[in-house]
N, C-alpha and C positions, 0 to 999 in steps of 0.2 A: 567417831566414839565418842558417847557422853563422859561427863567428867564421873568420874569415879573414887571413890573416898578407901583408903587405908584401913586397918583397924589394928587393936592392940592381939589379938587372935585371928585374922584373914587379912589375905592381900587379892587384892583383884585383878586376874590377869588377862590380857588379850584375848579375843575367842579364838583365836585359833591356836594356843598354848592347848598341848593335850598332856596328858602323865607320862606318856611315851617321849616327847620331845623337851617337856620337861626333864625325866630322867637323863637323857640324852647331851641337854644342854651343862648341868648339874654335873657329870662325869667328865666334862672336857675344861672344868675352870680348873684353871695353876693353882699350885697352891697359895701364891701369895696375890691371887685376883688380880684385878688392875686397879686403877683411875677411874672415876666417875667420869662421864662428859661434862662440860663446862659450856655453856654458851657465850661466846663473844661480850655478848651483851652484859653478861652479870660481872666483867671484868672492870667495865666501867666505872671509873670515881673511886676506882681503889689508889689507896698512895704510889702502892707498887708499882700500878700498872702504867706509870708515864715513866717506869724508870726500866721498865724490863719492856724486851721483842714481846708483839703478841700472843705467839702460841707458847712464850716460857710463863707468862704474866696467866694464861690457860692452866698450865701446869701446874703454877704455884698457888691456885687459888682451887683444883683439883686435891693436890694433896695436902692440901688445909680440910678440907671438908671432908675426905676419905675416912672409910671407918671403915678397915680393913677388919682388921677382929672382930667386929661386930657383925660384918657381913657374913663373916664364914661362918659364926654362930648361928647365924640365920639359915643359911645355907645346910646346915648338919640337921637342925630341927625334925623332927618326922614333916611328912605332907599327905595331906589328905586334898584330894580334888571333889567338890561341888558343885555341880552345873547346877545353876539356879535356872527358875523357869517363869516367862512372866515379863511384864518390864520394869 
C-alpha cells in the first residue's frame, strides 16, 4: 500500500473499508475503547523498559500514548465516504 497522509479534515482508509464495514466496526467499539498497539522496538531504549518485563513495558508505553478521550471524540464525528479515482 502506498504511503498515505492524514489531514485535519480527512483520513485515508484501507481500500477494503466500506461504509457498511465502518459502521459495523464503530458500533462494536466498547465505551472505554482500547490501548493502541505498540511495536516492541518502540520500547527499546526507554528507561522503564529495562526495569519491566517486555509485555508490561509495551503496555506502559501504550497507556502513556493513548488518547482515549480524543479517539472517542473522533469516532463520534459525522463520517462521509469519498472514493477518489486515479493515482
